[in-house]
C-alpha positions in Angstrom: 121.0 32.4 69.5 122.4 34.6 72.4 121.7 34.9 76.1 120.9 38.2 77.5 120.4 39.4 81.1 117.8 41.9 82.0 118.6 43.6 85.5 116.2 45.2 88.1 114.2 48.1 87.1 115.0 47.7 83.3 112.7 46.3 80.7 113.7 45.0 77.1 111.7 45.4 74.0 112.4 42.6 71.4 112.1 43.6 67.8 112.2 41.3 64.6 112.1 42.9 61.2 111.1 46.3 63.0 108.0 44.6 64.7 107.7 44.3 68.7 107.6 40.7 69.5 108.3 40.5 73.2 108.5 42.5 76.2 111.2 41.2 78.8 111.4 42.2 82.4 114.0 41.2 85.1 115.5 37.7 84.2 117.7 35.8 81.8 116.3 35.3 78.2 117.6 33.8 74.7 117.1 35.9 71.8 116.5 34.0 68.4 118.0 34.7 65.1 117.0 38.0 63.6 115.9 39.2 66.9 117.1 42.6 68.3 116.8 44.0 71.9 116.6 47.7 73.0 116.9 48.1 77.1 115.2 51.0 78.9 115.8 52.2 82.5 112.5 52.4 83.9 113.8 55.2 86.3 114.3 57.5 83.5 112.0 59.1 81.0 110.9 57.2 77.7 111.3 59.1 74.7 109.4 58.1 71.5 107.6 59.5 68.4 103.8 59.4 68.3 103.7 57.1 65.7 105.9 54.8 67.5 104.2 54.8 70.7 100.6 54.1 69.0 102.5 51.0 67.6 103.9 49.8 70.7 100.6 50.3 72.6 99.2 47.4 70.5 101.3 45.0 72.5 99.4 44.3 75.8 102.6 43.5 77.8 103.9 46.8 76.8 100.7 48.7 77.8 100.9 47.3 81.2 104.4 48.6 82.0 103.6 52.6 81.1 101.3 55.1 82.1 100.0 57.0 79.1 99.0 60.5 80.0 97.0 62.8 77.6 97.1 66.4 78.3 94.8 68.8 76.3 95.5 72.3 75.3 93.6 73.9 78.1 95.1 71.5 80.6 98.2 71.0 82.7 98.8 67.7 84.6 101.0 67.7 87.9 103.1 64.6 88.2 103.6 63.2 91.7 106.2 60.6 92.1 106.1 58.6 95.5 103.9 61.3 96.7 106.5 64.1 96.1 105.8 66.7 93.3 108.1 66.0 90.2 107.1 68.3 87.3 104.3 69.8 85.2 103.1 68.4 82.0 101.8 70.7 79.2 99.7 70.0 76.2 100.8 66.6 74.5 100.9 62.8 75.0 103.3 61.2 77.5 104.4 57.7 78.5 106.0 57.0 81.7 107.3 53.9 83.0 105.7 52.3 85.8 108.9 50.7 87.3 109.4 50.7 91.1 107.9 54.1 91.9 104.2 55.1 92.5 103.0 58.0 90.5 99.9 60.2 90.7 98.7 62.5 88.1 96.4 65.5 88.6 94.9 67.2 85.7 93.9 70.9 85.9 91.5 72.9 83.9 93.5 76.2 83.1 90.6 77.6 80.7 89.6 79.3 83.7 91.4 81.8 85.8 90.8 80.3 89.4 93.5 78.1 90.6 92.3 74.5 91.9 92.3 74.5 95.8 93.9 70.7 95.2 97.4 72.5 94.5 99.7 73.2 97.5 100.5 76.8 98.0 104.1 76.0 98.2 104.2 74.8 94.4 103.5 78.5 93.4 107.0 79.3 94.0 108.6 76.2 92.1 110.0 77.4 88.9 108.1 74.7 87.1 104.5 75.8 88.2 105.5 79.5 88.7 105.6 80.0 84.9 101.8 79.1 84.4 100.3 81.5 87.1 99.8 85.0 87.5 100.3 86.4 91.1 99.1 89.7 92.5 99.6 91.1 96.1 97.2 93.6 97.8 99.1 95.2 100.9 97.5 95.3 104.4 96.8 99.2 103.8 95.5 98.8 100.1 92.6 97.8 98.3 92.5 96.5 94.6 90.0 96.2 91.9 89.9 92.9 89.8 89.2 93.5 86.1 88.6 90.3 83.9 88.6 91.2 80.1 88.3 95.0 80.9 85.1 94.2 83.0 85.2 94.9 86.8 84.7 91.9 88.7 85.1 92.7 92.5 86.9 94.6 95.2 90.1 92.8 96.4 90.9 93.1 100.1 94.4 92.5 101.4 96.0 89.3 100.6 97.8 87.1 97.8 95.7 86.2 94.7 96.7 83.6 92.3 95.4 83.1 88.9 96.2 81.0 85.7 97.9 82.1 82.8 95.5 82.0 79.8 94.1 84.1 77.3 92.1 85.8 79.6 93.1 89.3 80.2 93.5 90.1 84.0 94.2 93.5 85.4 94.4 94.6 89.2 94.1 98.3 90.1 95.2 99.3 93.5 95.4 102.3 95.7 96.6 103.2 99.2 93.5 103.6 101.5 95.6 105.2 104.4 95.5 109.0 104.9 97.5 110.8 102.6 99.0 114.1 102.1 99.1 116.4 99.3 100.8 119.4 98.7 99.8 122.5 96.2 103.0 124.5 96.3 104.3 127.6 94.6 101.0 129.0 93.6 101.4 132.6 92.2 98.0 134.4 93.0 96.8 138.0 93.1 94.5 139.1 95.9 91.4 141.3 95.5 93.4 144.6 95.6 96.1 143.2 93.1 98.7 142.3 95.8 100.7 139.5 94.3 102.1 136.7 96.3 103.0 133.0 96.4 101.4 130.3 98.5 102.0 126.9 99.6 98.9 124.7 100.5 98.5 121.4 102.3 95.7 118.7 101.9 95.1 115.8 104.2 92.6 113.1 102.2 91.6 109.5 102.2 90.3 107.3 99.7 86.8 106.3 100.6 85.3 104.7 97.7 87.9 103.0 95.3 85.5 102.2 92.7 84.8 105.9 92.1 88.2 106.7 92.4 89.8 104.2 90.0 86.8 103.6 87.8 84.5 106.4 87.6 87.5 108.9 87.4 90.8 108.9 85.4 93.8 110.1 87.6 91.7 111.0 90.6 94.8 112.5 92.3 95.4 114.9 89.5 91.8 115.8 89.5 92.0 116.3 93.2 95.0 118.7 92.9 93.4 120.8 90.3 90.1 121.0 92.4 91.9 122.3 95.4 94.4 124.5 93.1 91.4 126.4 91.6 89.5 126.7 95.1 92.6 128.3 96.5 92.9 130.7 93.7 89.1 131.7 93.9 89.0 132.0 97.7 92.3 134.1 97.9 91.0 136.2 94.7 88.2 137.3 96.7 90.1 138.7 99.8 92.1 142.0 100.0 95.8 141.7 101.2 95.0 142.8 104.6 92.1 140.5 105.0 94.3 137.7 103.9 96.9 138.5 106.4 94.6 138.9 109.5 92.5 135.7 108.7 94.6 133.2 107.1 93.6 130.3 109.1 90.1 130.6 107.9 91.0 130.1 104.2 91.6 126.3 104.8 88.0 126.1 106.5 86.5 127.9 103.6 88.2 125.8 101.0 87.2 122.5 102.8 83.7 123.6 103.0 83.4 124.6 99.2 85.4 121.3 97.9 84.3 118.5 100.0 81.2 117.5 97.8 83.2 117.6 94.8 86.1 115.6 96.4 83.3 113.0 97.3 82.5 112.5 93.6 86.2 111.6 93.2 85.7 108.8 95.8 87.9 111.0 98.3 87.1 112.3 101.9 88.9 115.4 102.9 90.1 115.4 106.3 91.6 119.0 106.6 93.5 121.5 104.6 95.3 124.9 105.1 98.0 127.4 104.2 101.3 126.5 104.7 103.2 129.5 103.7 102.8 132.7 102.2 105.8 134.2 100.4 105.8 137.8 99.6 107.7 139.7 96.8 110.4 141.9 97.6 108.5 145.2 97.2 105.7 144.0 99.4 108.0 142.9 102.1 109.5 146.4 102.2 105.9 148.2 102.5 105.1 145.7 105.2 108.3 146.3 107.2 107.5 150.1 106.6 104.0 149.7 107.8 105.1 147.5 110.9 107.7 150.1 111.9 105.1 152.8 111.9 102.7 151.0 113.9 105.4 150.3 116.5 106.4 154.0 116.6 102.8 155.0 116.8 102.3 152.4 119.8 105.6 153.9 121.4 104.4 157.3 121.2 101.0 156.6 122.6 102.6 154.7 125.7 105.1 157.8 126.1 102.1 160.2 126.0 100.2 158.0 128.6 103.2 157.9 130.9 103.9 161.4 130.7 100.2 162.4 131.6 100.3 160.0 134.6 103.5 161.5 135.7 102.0 165.2 135.4 98.9 164.3 137.1 101.1 162.7 140.0 102.9 165.9 140.1 99.7 168.1 140.4 98.2 166.1 143.3 101.7 166.0 145.4 101.6 169.8 144.9 98.3 170.3 146.0 98.8 168.4 148.9 102.2 170.5 150.0 100.0 173.7 149.4 97.5 172.6 152.2 100.4 171.1 154.4 103.5 173.0 155.3 104.8 169.9 157.2 104.6 167.7 154.1 106.3 170.6 152.1 109.3 170.5 154.5 109.5 166.8 154.4 109.7 166.9 150.6 112.7 169.8 150.9 114.5 167.2 153.3 113.9 164.3 150.9 115.5 166.1 148.0 118.3 167.5 150.3 118.8 163.9 151.1 119.1 163.0 147.6 121.7 165.6 147.0 123.7 164.7 150.0 124.0 161.0 148.5 125.9 162.4 145.6 128.1 164.5 147.5 131.5 163.1 149.1 132.6 166.3 151.0 131.3 170.0 151.6 133.8 172.8 151.9 132.4 176.1 153.3 133.7 179.8 153.0 132.3 182.8 153.8 130.5 184.3 156.6 128.3 182.9 159.1 125.2 183.5 156.8 125.6 180.3 155.4 125.2 178.3 158.7 122.2 180.6 159.1 120.5 179.6 155.9 121.1 175.9 156.6 119.4 176.3 159.9 116.6 177.9 158.3 116.1 174.7 156.2 116.4 172.1 158.9 115.0 174.0 161.8 111.2 175.1 162.2 
C-alpha cells in the first residue's frame, strides 16, 4: 500500500485491472495492491476517447465531476467560463471538468442563416467565432439585394448584416444610390450633310429601382451607356453641321426626352445630359476658320460703308447750311485756318504787300 495526496482542484481516478474503482478529490488516501491512479488538473481540458468516456460515465462519482456537452452537426456551442466567453465547440462530444469554475453552455442552431440574438455582437470579431459567420456591409449611400440559394429575399438598407456559414448560398448585390456621372467619350459621328466630327457626351443619373437595375437587367450601366450612345448618334445624324453648331445646347434636351422612358426600364432616373465637347477634324477646322474670317470681313466692310454714308450725309448737311449763311461759311474758314495755324511754328513772309491784303480779305469782312 502507498499513501497519496490530492491537491485542491485536482482529481484522481483509481484503476485496478483497467477498471475505474474510485474517484478521489482533495485529501489524503491509501492505494491498495494492484491499484494505479491518474491525476487530472480540473482547470485544464480533459482528453479522452469516445469509448473511454462511455465507460467512465458508468461511475456515478465521475459523472458528477464533469459536464458532458453533445454538439450536433448543425449546431455550435458557446462556452462561457465564469460569465466570460471562452471558446466555441463544433460538432462532437465534450467532457469538461466542473472544478472551481462556473460554466455556461449556449447551443446555437446554424442550419438557418439568421444569427441568434442572444449572441453579443463583439463576439463576431473574435477569431474563434468569426470563422463561422458571413458578414456583409451596406454603406450609407448604398442599397443591397439579398439572394438566398439564388432566390431574391429582400432589399437591404444601410447597415451590417451577419449570417451563419452553412450549406445555404447567400449573395448580396449592392449598388450606389447617389447621383452618378457617366461619360460617353470619343464618338465619331457623321452629320446629316456628311461632316465628320468627334463628340464627348456627359450624363447624370441615379438608380431609382434597385430591383429593376440588378435583377431585371444584366449590367445595367453598360446598357445605359449603349442607350445614350445610340441616342446621341441618332440625334446628331439628323442634323446638318450648321444646325449642330447653332443649337448644340438643344441636343441634350432632345436626347433626355427620347431616352428617359427606356432608362426607367433599367431602374435608372436621368437627371440631365449634354454635349461636353465637339472636336473637329483638321479640314473642317480650316473651313470654319475661313468662313469666320469671311464673315468678319463682311461685317467690317458693312460697318465702314455705314460710317462713310453717315459722314457724307453730315458733310452734305453742313454744305447746305453754309450755302445759305455767309457768316457760317466764314466761321468754317476760320476754323480750318486755326487748325492749320496749330501745326505751324513760324511764318516767314516775302513778296509785295499783296499777301497782307489777301490775309485781310480772309479775316476782315
